Chimera marker file (.cmm) of the C-alpha trace (Angstrom):
<marker_set name="trace">
<marker id="1" x="56.487" y="183.629" z="67.167" r="1" g="1" b="0" radius="0.5"/>
<marker id="2" x="59.094" y="181.920" z="65.082" r="1" g="1" b="0" radius="0.5"/>
<marker id="3" x="58.949" y="182.966" z="61.378" r="1" g="1" b="0" radius="0.5"/>
<marker id="4" x="60.783" y="181.600" z="58.281" r="1" g="1" b="0" radius="0.5"/>
<marker id="5" x="62.447" y="185.075" z="57.974" r="1" g="1" b="0" radius="0.5"/>
<marker id="6" x="63.946" y="184.865" z="61.557" r="1" g="1" b="0" radius="0.5"/>
<marker id="7" x="65.162" y="181.270" z="60.841" r="1" g="1" b="0" radius="0.5"/>
<marker id="8" x="66.828" y="182.379" z="57.612" r="1" g="1" b="0" radius="0.5"/>
<marker id="9" x="68.361" y="185.348" z="59.261" r="1" g="1" b="0" radius="0.5"/>
<marker id="10" x="69.927" y="183.104" z="62.123" r="1" g="1" b="0" radius="0.5"/>
<marker id="11" x="71.320" y="180.728" z="59.623" r="1" g="1" b="0" radius="0.5"/>
<marker id="12" x="72.817" y="183.405" z="57.359" r="1" g="1" b="0" radius="0.5"/>
<marker id="13" x="74.358" y="185.197" z="60.294" r="1" g="1" b="0" radius="0.5"/>
<marker id="14" x="76.163" y="182.147" z="61.554" r="1" g="1" b="0" radius="0.5"/>
<marker id="15" x="76.785" y="180.254" z="58.258" r="1" g="1" b="0" radius="0.5"/>
<marker id="16" x="77.880" y="181.960" z="54.980" r="1" g="1" b="0" radius="0.5"/>
<marker id="17" x="75.303" y="181.094" z="52.366" r="1" g="1" b="0" radius="0.5"/>
<marker id="18" x="75.340" y="181.657" z="48.684" r="1" g="1" b="0" radius="0.5"/>
<marker id="19" x="71.689" y="181.121" z="48.621" r="1" g="1" b="0" radius="0.5"/>
<marker id="20" x="68.999" y="180.224" z="51.137" r="1" g="1" b="0" radius="0.5"/>
<marker id="21" x="65.166" y="179.863" z="51.310" r="1" g="1" b="0" radius="0.5"/>
<marker id="22" x="63.181" y="179.074" z="54.361" r="1" g="1" b="0" radius="0.5"/>
<marker id="23" x="59.396" y="178.445" z="54.193" r="1" g="1" b="0" radius="0.5"/>
<marker id="24" x="56.743" y="177.665" z="56.726" r="1" g="1" b="0" radius="0.5"/>
<marker id="25" x="53.634" y="179.393" z="57.872" r="1" g="1" b="0" radius="0.5"/>
<marker id="26" x="52.352" y="177.733" z="60.876" r="1" g="1" b="0" radius="0.5"/>
<marker id="27" x="55.163" y="178.936" z="63.302" r="1" g="1" b="0" radius="0.5"/>
<marker id="28" x="56.388" y="175.345" z="64.079" r="1" g="1" b="0" radius="0.5"/>
<marker id="29" x="57.157" y="173.502" z="60.952" r="1" g="1" b="0" radius="0.5"/>
<marker id="30" x="59.678" y="174.753" z="58.461" r="1" g="1" b="0" radius="0.5"/>
<marker id="31" x="61.615" y="173.549" z="55.310" r="1" g="1" b="0" radius="0.5"/>
<marker id="32" x="64.845" y="175.055" z="54.072" r="1" g="1" b="0" radius="0.5"/>
<marker id="33" x="67.188" y="174.816" z="51.071" r="1" g="1" b="0" radius="0.5"/>
<marker id="34" x="70.559" y="176.147" z="52.077" r="1" g="1" b="0" radius="0.5"/>
<marker id="35" x="73.543" y="176.471" z="49.728" r="1" g="1" b="0" radius="0.5"/>
<marker id="36" x="76.961" y="177.045" z="51.377" r="1" g="1" b="0" radius="0.5"/>
<marker id="37" x="80.485" y="176.617" z="50.493" r="1" g="1" b="0" radius="0.5"/>
<marker id="38" x="80.994" y="175.445" z="54.123" r="1" g="1" b="0" radius="0.5"/>
<marker id="39" x="79.229" y="172.155" z="53.022" r="1" g="1" b="0" radius="0.5"/>
<marker id="40" x="82.147" y="171.227" z="50.707" r="1" g="1" b="0" radius="0.5"/>
<marker id="41" x="83.681" y="167.807" z="51.628" r="1" g="1" b="0" radius="0.5"/>
<marker id="42" x="81.193" y="167.173" z="54.433" r="1" g="1" b="0" radius="0.5"/>
<marker id="43" x="78.464" y="164.440" z="54.244" r="1" g="1" b="0" radius="0.5"/>
<marker id="44" x="74.790" y="165.293" z="54.584" r="1" g="1" b="0" radius="0.5"/>
<marker id="45" x="74.753" y="164.559" z="58.468" r="1" g="1" b="0" radius="0.5"/>
<marker id="46" x="77.754" y="167.075" z="59.045" r="1" g="1" b="0" radius="0.5"/>
<marker id="47" x="76.090" y="169.614" z="56.676" r="1" g="1" b="0" radius="0.5"/>
<marker id="48" x="72.910" y="169.410" z="58.748" r="1" g="1" b="0" radius="0.5"/>
<marker id="49" x="74.819" y="169.724" z="62.055" r="1" g="1" b="0" radius="0.5"/>
<marker id="50" x="76.399" y="173.020" z="60.701" r="1" g="1" b="0" radius="0.5"/>
<marker id="51" x="72.819" y="174.359" z="60.264" r="1" g="1" b="0" radius="0.5"/>
<marker id="52" x="71.728" y="173.054" z="63.698" r="1" g="1" b="0" radius="0.5"/>
<marker id="53" x="74.801" y="174.829" z="65.261" r="1" g="1" b="0" radius="0.5"/>
<marker id="54" x="73.783" y="178.015" z="63.434" r="1" g="1" b="0" radius="0.5"/>
<marker id="55" x="70.406" y="177.879" z="64.935" r="1" g="1" b="0" radius="0.5"/>
<marker id="56" x="71.732" y="176.908" z="68.532" r="1" g="1" b="0" radius="0.5"/>
<marker id="57" x="69.087" y="176.848" z="71.197" r="1" g="1" b="0" radius="0.5"/>
<marker id="58" x="66.424" y="177.879" z="68.816" r="1" g="1" b="0" radius="0.5"/>
<marker id="59" x="66.306" y="174.210" z="67.434" r="1" g="1" b="0" radius="0.5"/>
<marker id="60" x="65.594" y="173.104" z="71.065" r="1" g="1" b="0" radius="0.5"/>
<marker id="61" x="63.295" y="175.793" z="72.224" r="1" g="1" b="0" radius="0.5"/>
<marker id="62" x="61.513" y="177.464" z="69.391" r="1" g="1" b="0" radius="0.5"/>
<marker id="63" x="61.458" y="175.391" z="66.282" r="1" g="1" b="0" radius="0.5"/>
<marker id="64" x="59.473" y="172.234" z="66.430" r="1" g="1" b="0" radius="0.5"/>
<marker id="65" x="60.544" y="170.766" z="62.972" r="1" g="1" b="0" radius="0.5"/>
<marker id="66" x="62.974" y="171.804" z="60.320" r="1" g="1" b="0" radius="0.5"/>
<marker id="67" x="63.312" y="169.882" z="57.077" r="1" g="1" b="0" radius="0.5"/>
<marker id="68" x="66.162" y="170.863" z="55.051" r="1" g="1" b="0" radius="0.5"/>
<marker id="69" x="68.219" y="170.167" z="51.822" r="1" g="1" b="0" radius="0.5"/>
<marker id="70" x="71.739" y="171.361" z="51.862" r="1" g="1" b="0" radius="0.5"/>
<marker id="71" x="73.994" y="171.805" z="48.825" r="1" g="1" b="0" radius="0.5"/>
<marker id="72" x="77.347" y="172.987" z="47.964" r="1" g="1" b="0" radius="0.5"/>
<marker id="73" x="77.229" y="175.672" z="45.216" r="1" g="1" b="0" radius="0.5"/>
<marker id="74" x="78.292" y="173.041" z="42.537" r="1" g="1" b="0" radius="0.5"/>
<marker id="75" x="75.656" y="170.578" z="43.778" r="1" g="1" b="0" radius="0.5"/>
<marker id="76" x="73.082" y="173.294" z="43.673" r="1" g="1" b="0" radius="0.5"/>
<marker id="77" x="73.955" y="174.279" z="40.027" r="1" g="1" b="0" radius="0.5"/>
<marker id="78" x="73.471" y="170.553" z="39.100" r="1" g="1" b="0" radius="0.5"/>
<marker id="79" x="70.099" y="170.278" z="41.047" r="1" g="1" b="0" radius="0.5"/>
<marker id="80" x="68.831" y="173.491" z="39.259" r="1" g="1" b="0" radius="0.5"/>
<marker id="81" x="69.631" y="172.139" z="35.858" r="1" g="1" b="0" radius="0.5"/>
<marker id="82" x="67.974" y="168.783" z="36.661" r="1" g="1" b="0" radius="0.5"/>
<marker id="83" x="64.852" y="170.608" z="37.721" r="1" g="1" b="0" radius="0.5"/>
<marker id="84" x="64.590" y="172.434" z="34.320" r="1" g="1" b="0" radius="0.5"/>
<link id1="1" id2="2" r="1" g="1" b="0" radius="0.2"/>
<link id1="2" id2="3" r="1" g="1" b="0" radius="0.2"/>
<link id1="3" id2="4" r="1" g="1" b="0" radius="0.2"/>
<link id1="4" id2="5" r="1" g="1" b="0" radius="0.2"/>
<link id1="5" id2="6" r="1" g="1" b="0" radius="0.2"/>
<link id1="6" id2="7" r="1" g="1" b="0" radius="0.2"/>
<link id1="7" id2="8" r="1" g="1" b="0" radius="0.2"/>
<link id1="8" id2="9" r="1" g="1" b="0" radius="0.2"/>
<link id1="9" id2="10" r="1" g="1" b="0" radius="0.2"/>
<link id1="10" id2="11" r="1" g="1" b="0" radius="0.2"/>
<link id1="11" id2="12" r="1" g="1" b="0" radius="0.2"/>
<link id1="12" id2="13" r="1" g="1" b="0" radius="0.2"/>
<link id1="13" id2="14" r="1" g="1" b="0" radius="0.2"/>
<link id1="14" id2="15" r="1" g="1" b="0" radius="0.2"/>
<link id1="15" id2="16" r="1" g="1" b="0" radius="0.2"/>
<link id1="16" id2="17" r="1" g="1" b="0" radius="0.2"/>
<link id1="17" id2="18" r="1" g="1" b="0" radius="0.2"/>
<link id1="18" id2="19" r="1" g="1" b="0" radius="0.2"/>
<link id1="19" id2="20" r="1" g="1" b="0" radius="0.2"/>
<link id1="20" id2="21" r="1" g="1" b="0" radius="0.2"/>
<link id1="21" id2="22" r="1" g="1" b="0" radius="0.2"/>
<link id1="22" id2="23" r="1" g="1" b="0" radius="0.2"/>
<link id1="23" id2="24" r="1" g="1" b="0" radius="0.2"/>
<link id1="24" id2="25" r="1" g="1" b="0" radius="0.2"/>
<link id1="25" id2="26" r="1" g="1" b="0" radius="0.2"/>
<link id1="26" id2="27" r="1" g="1" b="0" radius="0.2"/>
<link id1="27" id2="28" r="1" g="1" b="0" radius="0.2"/>
<link id1="28" id2="29" r="1" g="1" b="0" radius="0.2"/>
<link id1="29" id2="30" r="1" g="1" b="0" radius="0.2"/>
<link id1="30" id2="31" r="1" g="1" b="0" radius="0.2"/>
<link id1="31" id2="32" r="1" g="1" b="0" radius="0.2"/>
<link id1="32" id2="33" r="1" g="1" b="0" radius="0.2"/>
<link id1="33" id2="34" r="1" g="1" b="0" radius="0.2"/>
<link id1="34" id2="35" r="1" g="1" b="0" radius="0.2"/>
<link id1="35" id2="36" r="1" g="1" b="0" radius="0.2"/>
<link id1="36" id2="37" r="1" g="1" b="0" radius="0.2"/>
<link id1="37" id2="38" r="1" g="1" b="0" radius="0.2"/>
<link id1="38" id2="39" r="1" g="1" b="0" radius="0.2"/>
<link id1="39" id2="40" r="1" g="1" b="0" radius="0.2"/>
<link id1="40" id2="41" r="1" g="1" b="0" radius="0.2"/>
<link id1="41" id2="42" r="1" g="1" b="0" radius="0.2"/>
<link id1="42" id2="43" r="1" g="1" b="0" radius="0.2"/>
<link id1="43" id2="44" r="1" g="1" b="0" radius="0.2"/>
<link id1="44" id2="45" r="1" g="1" b="0" radius="0.2"/>
<link id1="45" id2="46" r="1" g="1" b="0" radius="0.2"/>
<link id1="46" id2="47" r="1" g="1" b="0" radius="0.2"/>
<link id1="47" id2="48" r="1" g="1" b="0" radius="0.2"/>
<link id1="48" id2="49" r="1" g="1" b="0" radius="0.2"/>
<link id1="49" id2="50" r="1" g="1" b="0" radius="0.2"/>
<link id1="50" id2="51" r="1" g="1" b="0" radius="0.2"/>
<link id1="51" id2="52" r="1" g="1" b="0" radius="0.2"/>
<link id1="52" id2="53" r="1" g="1" b="0" radius="0.2"/>
<link id1="53" id2="54" r="1" g="1" b="0" radius="0.2"/>
<link id1="54" id2="55" r="1" g="1" b="0" radius="0.2"/>
<link id1="55" id2="56" r="1" g="1" b="0" radius="0.2"/>
<link id1="56" id2="57" r="1" g="1" b="0" radius="0.2"/>
<link id1="57" id2="58" r="1" g="1" b="0" radius="0.2"/>
<link id1="58" id2="59" r="1" g="1" b="0" radius="0.2"/>
<link id1="59" id2="60" r="1" g="1" b="0" radius="0.2"/>
<link id1="60" id2="61" r="1" g="1" b="0" radius="0.2"/>
<link id1="61" id2="62" r="1" g="1" b="0" radius="0.2"/>
<link id1="62" id2="63" r="1" g="1" b="0" radius="0.2"/>
<link id1="63" id2="64" r="1" g="1" b="0" radius="0.2"/>
<link id1="64" id2="65" r="1" g="1" b="0" radius="0.2"/>
<link id1="65" id2="66" r="1" g="1" b="0" radius="0.2"/>
<link id1="66" id2="67" r="1" g="1" b="0" radius="0.2"/>
<link id1="67" id2="68" r="1" g="1" b="0" radius="0.2"/>
<link id1="68" id2="69" r="1" g="1" b="0" radius="0.2"/>
<link id1="69" id2="70" r="1" g="1" b="0" radius="0.2"/>
<link id1="70" id2="71" r="1" g="1" b="0" radius="0.2"/>
<link id1="71" id2="72" r="1" g="1" b="0" radius="0.2"/>
<link id1="72" id2="73" r="1" g="1" b="0" radius="0.2"/>
<link id1="73" id2="74" r="1" g="1" b="0" radius="0.2"/>
<link id1="74" id2="75" r="1" g="1" b="0" radius="0.2"/>
<link id1="75" id2="76" r="1" g="1" b="0" radius="0.2"/>
<link id1="76" id2="77" r="1" g="1" b="0" radius="0.2"/>
<link id1="77" id2="78" r="1" g="1" b="0" radius="0.2"/>
<link id1="78" id2="79" r="1" g="1" b="0" radius="0.2"/>
<link id1="79" id2="80" r="1" g="1" b="0" radius="0.2"/>
<link id1="80" id2="81" r="1" g="1" b="0" radius="0.2"/>
<link id1="81" id2="82" r="1" g="1" b="0" radius="0.2"/>
<link id1="82" id2="83" r="1" g="1" b="0" radius="0.2"/>
<link id1="83" id2="84" r="1" g="1" b="0" radius="0.2"/>
</marker_set>
């Protein structure tokens, strides 16, 4: 069964992350917050494509749904301050 931890590991292995959190407890639907320098200068579609590439065949075969928010480290700092 797919776990949030296994998805997180797959992403971190292929994509350098400064922060990542994947949650989901039904084995099919997950949500993630991913912070990476690799997102710098890329629009949200390109950022999500990097994550899909990191997951490879798992997105087609194992993971039914993955909702994600992607940030550069600078965007993440701003988002955290806005949440306070």
